[in-house]
N, C-alpha and C positions, 0 to 999 in steps of 0.2 A: 215382827217383832218389836220394835219399841213400844209398839202399842201396850202390849201383853206387858214390856217388863213396867211402862211409866202407869199402870193398872195393877198388874199381880208381882212388881219386882219381880227378883233373882227364881222363883219358884216356880213362877207362870211360867218363864224362859225357861224349866229343867220341863216342865207338862207338855210344852208343844211340840221341844222336840223328844220328848219321847214318844210320841204320839205316830214321829215319822218310822219308829222302828217296831210300831207294834202289829205285830203279825196275827197278831188272834182276831182283833176288829175284823179281819174275812174269815167271816162263817161259812161260807161255800168254800171249800176248795180246789175247786176246780178252778176259781178265779187266776188258780197260778198258771194256768197252762198260757193265757193270751197275754198275759203280763210279762211271763218269759220269751215267749216263742214271737210275739206278735211282731216284732223289728224283724228278726232274722225270715221270717215268713214272707213280711213285705219287700226285702230287698231279696231274697231268689227272686219272686214274683218282677220285679223292677229288673232285674241277669234274662231273665227267661223271654219277658215279649222285647228287649232288647236283643236277642237273640232270634226271635221269629221276626221280629218285622226288618230286618237286616241294619237297623242303628250299631252305627262303629260302635265298639265297644272300646271302656277305657286302655289304654296302653298299660304292660304289665305294674304293677306296683311291686313293690315291696314292704313286706311290712314284718319289722321288728317287735316282737314276738313281746320283749322287754317294757313295750310302749301300752302295748295291753292292760296291765292292771294301771296306769298311769292314768289312762285316759276310762279307767272306768272306774277308779276312784274320782276324777275332775265330773264327768258326767252324772257319777251319784248326786253328789256334792249340789252340781244343778240343779239335778231333779227336786231335793231337800229342798232347796228354797225356795221354790218354782210349787213345791206343793203346801208349806206353810206358808 
């Protein structure tokens, strides 16, 4: 971002941040399936393999549903930083 700001000033930063939310760049809508379901599928497969080979499963965990939106925002911001 610093390099973009140095070369194009605030207008360049705005254009760079707009690219993170530009869903129209994905022409084939079929790509949304792996984008959305890849990580949950991997977690489910990991759980299934652990059950099949007899590994001990993690102890019961409690998920506070109020933390889910906070974690979503935190991971989304981190992902935007990585992609940009």
